[in-house]
Structure formats: structure tokens, C-alpha cells
N, C-alpha and C positions, 0 to 999 in steps of 0.2 A: 362552533364559532368559526366564522370566515376570517382568514388572515390574508395578507397581501405580500406579493413579491415584486421587486423592481430590479430589473437586470439590464446591463449594458456591456459594451466592450470598448476597450481603449488600447491604443498601441503603446507597448512598453510597460515594464514593471514599475518604474518610478512614478509615472502618471497614474497608474492603477492604484498604487499604495496611497497616493495623495488624495485621489478621488474617494477611496474607501474611508480615509480619515475624515474627509469633509462630509460624507454621508452620515457619519455618526453624530454630527452636530445638527442634523435636520430636526424640525418640529412638525409633526410628531416624530420622535426618534425611533429608529429601527430597533427591533429586539436583537438583531444580529446582522453583521456585515461580513461578507466573504470576498476574497480576492484570489482568483485562480488563473494560472496560465492555461491558455487554449493550446493543447498539445498537438498542433497540426503544422508547426513550423512557420506560422503566419506572423508571430511576434505579438499577437493580440492577447489581452488579458480580460477575463470576465470579472465584473464587479457587480455584486448583488446585495440587496438588503431585504430583510423580512420585517413586516410591520403588523402589529395588532390592529391599529387604526389605519384607515386609508391614508396613504402618503400624500404629501403636498406635491401635486403634479407640476405646478409652476416652479417650485424649488428644485425639483429633479431636472426640469428642462434647463434651468440656469446652471446647475452643476455640470450637466452634460456639455453645454456650450463652453463653460469655463475651462474644462479639461479636455476639450476636443474629442469627446466621446460620442458614440452613437446615441440617439435619443433613447431614454429608458423605456423598456417595455414593462408595463405594470399589469399584473394579473391577480385575480382573486384565487385563493387556495381554499377550497371547501374543507371542512373538518373531516379528517380521515383517521381511522385507526390504522396507523402505518404498520405497526407490528403484525396485526392480523392480515393486512394486505400482503406484506412481505412473506408471511408464512404460506399464503395461498400461492404466491408466485415462485418461491424458491423450493424447488424439488431437491432431493439429495443429489450429491455429485459424486461420481466415481472417477478416480484418477489413479489408474493402476491398482495397487493394493489398497489405496486409501479411499475411505467412504466418509464424506463430509455431510453432516446432517444437523438439523435442529431437533430439539427434544420432542417437538410435535410429530416427528417422523421416526421416533426411536423404535417403533415396531417394524420398521423396514430395514434395519441394520442386518446385513448378511452375516452368516456365521464365519465365513472365511474372508476377513478383511481387517484392515487397521482402521478402527472408527475414530473420527475426530468430531466432537460435538462443538458446534458454534451456533449460538442462538440467533434467531432471525433478526432480533433488534440490533445485532452487531453486523450489519450487512456487508461492510467492507472487509474483504478477506474471508468470505465464506467458501470460496472455491468456485463460485459461479463466474467470476470475472476471468477473462482469458489469461491474464497475467498470473493469477494465483493458481489456476488450473495447470498452466504450463510449468510452473515451478514444482508443483506436486508431481507431475509426470516426469520431470527431470530427476527429482529425488528418487522416484520409483525406478527409473532407468539405471541410475548409478548403482542402486542396491542390487538390481538384477545382474549387473555386470560384476558384482563381487566386492564393490567398494563398501567399507564400513567406517562411518565417521567416528573418530575418537574425541574430537573437539570441534563443536559446531557453533557458529554464530548466525543469528538472524537479525540483520541490520535494517531498521525501519520496519519492525515486526508487525505493526497493526494488531490483528487479533492473535498473533503468534501461532497461526495454523501451520506454518512451515517448520518452526522450531518444534512444535508438538509432533509433527509427522516424523521428524528425525528422531525424537525421543521415543516414539512408538517402536521403532525398528532397530535402534542401536542403544548400547549401554553407556556410550561416552558422554562427556560433559556437553550440555547445550545451554547457550545463553541467548536471550532475546532482548533487543534494545529498540527504543523508539525515542525520538526527540520530543514527542507529545506525552505529557504526563497522563492525560486521560487514556491514551492508547496503552500505556504501560499498565494502568489499572485494569483495563479491559483484558489485556493479556494475562494478568494474574488471575482474574476471575475464570478465564477459559482454562488455564493450566489446572486450577483447582477442580473445575467441573469435569475435566478429563482425568482426574486422579493422577496428575503428573507432578505434584509438589515434590520438590527435592530432585526432580529430573530436569526441569527447565527453570532457570533463573531469569527474572525479568528486571531490567534496569533502564533508567532514563539516561539517554546519551545523545549527543549530536555527533554522528559518525562513530568514531572509536574513542571519543573523549570521555572515558569513564574508567576509574581504576580497576573495577571488576573485569571489564573487557580486556584491559591491558594485561591483567594477571592471568586471564584465561587463555590468551593467545600464545603462540601463533595457532591458527586454526587449520584443519584440513578440509573444511567445507564452510563456505560463507554464502548465505542467501542475502540478496538485496533486491526486493521487489518494491522499487521506489519510482523515480522519474529520471529522464535523461540527464537533466542538469546536475542533480546530486550524484548520479552515477559517474559522470565525467569528473566532477570535483573530487570524489572519493577514490578514484582509480589508484593513485599512488598508495594511499593508505590501505585500500583493500588488498593490494598485492603485497605490501610490506607486512601485513598481518596474516598472510596466507603461507602455509608451509610449502616447500617444494613438492611438486606433484599433487598439490591440493587443488580443490575445485571451487569455482565460483558459479552460482546459479543466479543470474540477473534477469530482471524483468521490470515491468512498468513502462515498456517501450512500444511505440508504434513501429510497424514494420519498416517504414522508411528511415527510422532512426537507428536501426540495428547495426548497419555497416559502420557508422561513426563510432559507436560504442565498441565494436569489435576492434577497430583500428586503435582507439585510445588504450584499450586494455592490452593489446599486443605490444604496444610501446612500453608498457609497464611489466611485461613478461608473462602475461596470461593469454593463451591462444584458444581459439574456438575449437570445441569438441563437437557440439551439437547445437543446431538452431531450429527451434520449433515455432511454427506459425499457427496461431489460433485466431481466426477472423482477422482483425486489424492489428493484433498484438503479437509481439515476439518475445520468446523466452530463450536465453542463451546459457549454455553450459560451457565454461572455459576452464582450462587447466594451466597451472603455473609451471613454467619450465623447471625440470629437475636439475 
């Protein structure tokens, strides 16, 4: 079955949110609407909808004009077995000692590695993206330098691949949190698939606003592979919940955003130890002053 997408960009979050809400009132109505910041420093936001029936082009044109957005680009999306497609495209990933793979590649897991099973259907956080890969490499680097996490938090955990990586190599407490209830459910499924029940706790939380997170801290290692805006907003909380001489591994950043994050966290007492660039993405390791 062919479906349809309609995408546009508009300046500013407020206008993008209002445009997204207006799209939901279209006839035929979209099956879903998404509003996402374009992470290039332009201030633009992408607004898109997906439709089972062909959308009303005239209605979309009126919405674009009303919200000072660019004209919608409407495309047909042919029926695709996306899981099968992703399985073909996503080869296993090696990040230091870690080997991230889908069950379709279980015969390729090396003997000497720390395996992390993430199914292809859960493509965000599989290790293929430069941010996740950079965080896993940073974890491997800290372990090689003799650091052993006793209390670890993965904030904005997605698939919980980073939390599971820490649980694979250390015996300390590991807690993974995400603001999205679906992401937390996915994380729990992955923890179970990797036989790490009892080693990684998964909770729903906005930042550190969860009693289990509060009780588990302070942490000696915190991951946050999110976006520039939330990283800046959470900087005081991140550092307040980090032990002295503890480490932060941060990503979700374009290279040109890294210096601002480094400065923001330095003002909260966490200074840069290592900066890794993978393509257009940066991953930062910082340590809190002792």
C-alpha cells in the first residue's frame, strides 16, 4: 500500500508547534505528525505528516502560507518491509571491546568481545550513528584507563545500549532513564534480550526527576546522548548529580556545537578530558573537578 508524506520547514519552535497542531485537523487527517528541530544552527524546524490517503494539497498550501512556512513537499512512500531493509543495511558495529549486532547477525559475534544485541527494528541507538558509536568508544577508553563505574546513569537512554555496555564490564549499579515511555519499554526489552535483568534498571524521567534516580545518585559516570538544547538545560543537574572526579560522556552534538557545550559544563565544574569527532558528530568526555 502506498502512503504519503508532506514535509515543510518553518522558523522557530512556537510556529512549528502551532503548524503541527493545525496539520492534525486536516481532512484527510494524517496518521502522524512530527515536529523536529533542524540541528544546524539555522533556527529552522521541520514539520511533517504521514497520510494513508493522498493529502489535500490546497489545504497544505493554505497552512504553509498561514504559518510563513515553505511550501509542503508531498511524496509517495511505496510499501516497504522496513525491518528487512534495515537488516540488510545495518552491519554489526565494533566500538573497542563492544560488538553491537542484530539477531540476524548472531553468527558473527566474535569470541573476545562484549556483545550488545539490539534488534534492527529499534534502529535509533544501534551503534551505527556517530553519536552512539562515539559514546561506546568513550566508555571503552575509560575502562582501558582503569576507571570502573560503581554507579552509572544513562540519561535519555533510547535503546539503553550505553547503560548495557557499562553493565557488561562493571558490577556497579546502572540505571537508564528516558522521557519517552515507549523508549523505556524498548530499553526494558533490550535489557531482557541481553540477559541483564537485575543489572540495569529502566525508569521514565524528565532529566533527573525520578525518585529512583535521586536515590541512586550521586553517580561516578553519567551518559547523555541527547541534543544540544537539553544538554545545556541539564548542565547544572548533571554536575550536581555527579561525584567529584566522576565522568560525563555527552553526545548528540554537531561538531560546531561542541565548544558551547564544553564552556557551559566548565562553568558547572566539569572539564573536557577527550573530544572525539566521527563525521559531523562530536562526543565529549568530561570530568568533574575533585
